[in-house]
N, C-alpha and C positions, 0 to 999 in steps of 0.2 A: 172392273178395275181391278190393278195390282196392289195387294195390300205391302204398305210400307214395312219392312222388316228390319230388325234390331239383331245383331250377331254377337255373340262372344266369345270367339275364340280364345285359347290362352296362347301366352308368349310361347317360343319354343315350342310348337306343336309341329309334329312332322308334315312336311307337304302332301302333295300327289301322291297318290289320289282321294286323301282325305277329303270328305264332304263337309260340309259346315252344318251343324245340327243346330234346331232345322232349318236347312240350307236350301230350299226348293221355293222358286219364286213360279207362281200361278195365277194364271188370269182368269177373271170370272166368264170371259167370252171365249175361254177356249174350248176348240173343237179339234179332235182327235187329228193330230198330224197336221194341223193348221197355224199353229202358232209357231212363229220363231222368237226366243229369247235373247237379250242381249245384254249388258251391263258397261259402265263407262265411268272412269274416274280416277282420281289418286290408285293406285296398285293394280291398274288394269290396263289402261292406255295412256296415263301421265306418270309421271315419276312417283312413286319408284314402278316401272312397270312391269307386269307378269306376276306379280304376287296372286292374282285372283284371278279365274276362269270360269265361265257357266256354259254346260250342257244347252246349247241353244234349241234343242227339242223338249229335254225333259225341266230345263230352269234350275237344276240344281247346280250351287254355286262352289268350286273345288279352290280348296288352298293349294297352291304352288311351292312356296318358299317358306322358310321359316321366319316367325314373326319376332319381333324384338320390341317390347313396348317402351324400351328407353329412346328407339330411334321413332316411332311413331304410335300413339298408344289409340288411335281411331282410324278409320279411313269410312268417308263418306260418298258414296257411290249412288247413280243413277240407273235403275233397270227398267227395259222398255221390251215391249209385246208389240212385234208384227206380224203380219198376215205372210203368206207365201210368197205373195208380191212386193213385199218390202212397204207396205203400208202401215201406219202406224194404228192400231186397234184402239187405244188409250193413251192418256196422260202418263209418261214415266213417273215412276214411284221411287221414294229413296230408301236406300238401303245401308245402315250405321255398322259398321263392323268395329266393335270394341274390341282391344287387344284385353286380355285379363291379364295381370301381375302374376308372374311366379319369381320367386326368391331366388334369381339369377344373378344378383351383384352384391360382392362382399362390402361393407362398409369400409371408408376409408378415412383414415386420420388425415385434419390439413396439414399437420408436420408429422415427419420421423421423429425429430426430437423437440419438445418442448422444455422452455428455458424459464425457471421464475429463481425470484427471491424474496427471504422474509428475513425477519432481524432473529437473531436468537433470542432465545427466552419470550417468544411471541406466545401471547395466550391460546388456549386450545379453541377451534373455530376462526383462527384468525387464515382466511383466503389468499391464496399464494397466485392460482392463475386458474385459467380454462383452458382445458382440452376439448376440440370440438373434431367432430366427424360427419360426414356425409354419406348417403345411401343412395344408389342411383332409382333404386325400387320406388313404386308407388308409395308418396307419404301417408296416403290415405289406410294403408294395408300394414300389417303385422311385418310386413316384409322391410319396413323400414322404420320399424319400432326399436330404437337403439336403448342400449344399457351400457355404462360405463363401469370398468372395475380395475382396481389395483391388483397386480397378479403377483409383483414381487415387489419389496422394499426393505426386507432387513429383518430381523426379529424385535425392532422395536416397536415397529406398527407406528410412527409419528406423524402418517399422513392418512388422509380419508380423502374419496372421490365422491360427489353427487351423482347416484345411477342415473339419472335422466338429464342432468344439465352438464356433467363431465368438469365440476369445478372443484379444484383441490383445496383444502385446507387443513390446518393444524390438527390432529386427533388429540394429542397430548402435549402437557407441559414437560420441560426438561431439554428443551433443543439448545444444545451448547456448542458453538460453534469450534472450542477448544479442543472439543471431544470428538466431534463429527461435523466437518466443514462445509460436506456437500452428500447430498441424497440422490441416489439414483432407483428409479422408479418404473417398473413395467405396467404399463396402461395396457388395457383390452378394451374394444368397443366391439359389441355382438347385436345383429339385429334379431328380429323375432323375438324381441321383450327378452334379449338375453341368451336366447336357445339356438339362435339360427347361427348363420354364417360370424365369422372374428378376426380382427386385425390387430396387432399390437404395435406400440408407439413405447417410446420414451421419453420419461420426465426428469430432467436435471434441476433441482433445486439447490440453490447455493445460500447459505446462511450467513447474514450480514452481521460484523462485528459489532458489540456495542462494549462499554467500557466496563465490564462485569469482573478484573482482574488488574487490583490494586498492583502497580510497581512494587519489588522486595529486592533487602540487600542481599547478595548471596551470603553474607555472614554479619556477626554483630559489629566486628570491631576491626578495622584497618591499621596497619602501623606503614610509616613513612618516613624517610628523612630528607633533607633540604639542606643546603650551605646557607650562611649567612650573607649578608650583604648582596643575594639574588634577588632579582624584580624580575618579574614577567615570565621565569620558568614553572613549565611544569611540575610539579613535587608527585603526583601519583594518579592511579585511577583507582574508583570507588565503584565496583560492579555492582549491577541488577539485574534482575530476571523480571519480565512482565510475558504473561501467555496472550496476550491482545495482538492483535493484525500489528505484525514488524511495517513500522514506516508511517500507522496511521496515529492519530493525535490520542486514540486510547491507549498506543503504546509508547509514545514519546513520554521523556521522563523528564521532569524540572526539580533542581536540588535547591536546597535553602540550608544555609548554616544558622542554625539556631542559638547556641550557644559555644562559648571559647574564645571567640574574635573578635572584641567588642571594638577594636581600634580598626576592623575592616583589612587585616593585613593578607588575607586569604580570597579566593574567587573562585568558584565554580560553575565550568558550564558542562551541556551535555555534548559527549560524541554523535553526532548524527547517525553514525553507521551502527554503532556497538549498543547505544544509548547508553552509555555507562556514564556516570559523572568525573570528569577532570578538573583535579585541585591543582590550582596554581597560586603562586605568589604575586600578591597587588601592590604591597608593598614591600621594601628592602627590611629585612628580619634581622636583629642584632643577638647573636649568642649570648652576649654579656649582659642583656637585658632580659632577656628570655630565651630559656635554650629548649623548654618543651610548650606544645600547644595540644589541648584535648579538647576537638572539636565535635558538636552534635549536629549531625546531619540530618535531616528528614529529605524524602523523596515523594513526589507525587507525580500524574501525568498533565499533561497540559490540557486535557477534555477533564471535567469532572467525572467520579465515579456514577455508574448508574445507581438510583436508589437502591433497590435490592442488593447490590452488593457490598459486601462487608470487608471494614479493613482490614490492613493486617498490622500484626504486631512489627512487622520486620520491614516498618517504611521508614523505622529509624535505624543509625549505625554512629558508632564511635570512632573518629579518627585522630589517632596519635601521631603527631609529627613532632619530629627531635630536630633542632635547628644544630647542623652540624659548624664547628668551629673553625674559623680559618685565619690564618697568620695576618694581621692586618698590621700595616707598617705604621710604626711610630708618629707623631704628630707634636711641633714645636707650639708653645702657646702664643707664643709673640711671632709674628712670620709676617713682614721682616721687622729688623730690630736697628734701630739707630741709635747709635753711643757717639760721645765726645770723649777725647782723650787731652789731655794739655799739652800743647810744644814742650818739647824737650824733656818728656817723661820718660826716665831710664826705661832699660831694658828690663821687664819682667813685672811690669807694671800690668795690673788687672784691668781690662777694659770691660769685660762683662761675663755673665756667667748664663750660659744657655741651660734651658731646663724644658725636656719632651716628656710627654707621655706616652704610654701604650693601650692603645683600646683593648687589648687582650688583658683584662685583668684577672682572668682565672687561672691565665698561666704565668709561670716564674720566669720573668723575662731579664736579659741583662740589657742595657742601652750602651751603646759607644758610640761616641761623637768623633767626628773628622772633618776637617778642613777638605773643601772641595776645590777652592778658587782663591788662591793669595799669590799673585804672580810676582808681587817685590819680595817675597817672602820675610816679609816684618810681623808675623804674628804664631804664636804658639799656642795649641789647644791641648787641654788635658782630656784624654778620651773617656776618662771614666765620668770625672768630675762636670765635665762641658765648661771649665772654666777657659776664658781666652785673655793670655797676655801678649804684652810686646815681647819683642824678640830683640831690639835693637832701640836706640835712643831716637823721639820721633821729633821731625823738625819740620816747620811748615813749608808747603812746596816751594815757597817763593824764595825760602833759603836754601841753605846748603846739606848734606847729610842725607840723613836716610827720607825717602819720600814715602807717605803712607799712601798705599793704593786703598782703594774702597773695598770693601768686604762685601763680597755678593751673595752669597748662600752659604747656610751652615745646615747639615742633613744629617739625621742620626740615623743609625743603621742598629739590628738587631745581632747579637752576638751568634753565630754560626748560622747567621742565613744571609742570604745573598742580597746586595742592597740594588734594587733597580733605578738605575741612572738615566733610563732613557729622555725621562723627561726634560733633561737640561737640553735637548736639540732644541726646543722651543724657545730658547732664551737667545739663539744667536751663536754665528761662528765660534766665538770664544768655547763655549761652553759646550758646542760641538765635541769639542776637541778633548774636553772635560768628561765628556761621557765614554767617548773612545777608552782614556786612559783609565778609568776607573771603572769601565762595564768591562773589564778585561778580566 
């Protein structure tokens, strides 16, 4: 019988005329020149065809093509012994050819660029991601024994990689997004337990922001001005700075007026683009009642500070607001006023005395009175004292003589200041004419 053979040629071995060793088939019924040998199976007469051949007289098996273990790691053939007439001398035997692996495949990372995220301030040993590679060589040999390493990551050495698993973790404390927001690592994987063929890839690690920086005012004091009687207008901006990620809740500022505004005359909001505080007037201000405000304003983030983060002494600021005086119109204490005069009262009879007051109590003002409407011309007014007297003898409208026309309005004006008469236009056609007359 032909003895079963197991051959182990190395892959990438040179082809013909190499002889597999021990690569000779012999029959124990062999007579000199009386046996013909043949082989069949994959690699001979089945795909891939023609890789192996046999000397039909000597029984030597030849390799005719380069072997690649990653394509076929073994070939199972049948060997036959025939006499010169073609008759089978004995049962066919198995010939197994196992391709021995060579380190002819470089390990490959599954990605060219690996991306990971980790929060700033993470403790050492916090795992970020895993870089994985494969090797087409025999996993049972050292040809596929992979080892991972970091070739370059900067001088800080903030990350480490598990040599056997490829898992990347933080190595040191002190990750600070505001100092370094992105780390670029050059990774290497090598077979032969790190001493063989190697390949590189890149790992990009982004630090995620935490609220470890409180907002701070750019200065301790701010000075602003606003006119009295103005409501809803912006007074000015209170500038802040925050190192955390712009636009995030860790960065957005929230302002509070702590002191100096018991009546709620001011409001403060956050500019969503600059993160500065915008101070505005919530209620009309009166210069004569209060011409200065000193506000204590605090700032904090939408999201609370991280436990390990320290507060800032610049989270408080003083805002001084000066209320500018504007020239306010004087007002009558009683308006309208009804008076009665006896029929037949002689000219010069006192009808009434008007008294007006000026809200601008901190300015020296002189009030001047004037008649705006008296079509019958029966009244005379003292421009300084505000006393109203008759100019002619008064009779009831049913009688004869002077007819008393109703007094429609008295308005004061400040000396050396223009009086606005436009409001008279709202009272009807006759008063529109007066507004045109006196408004010139």
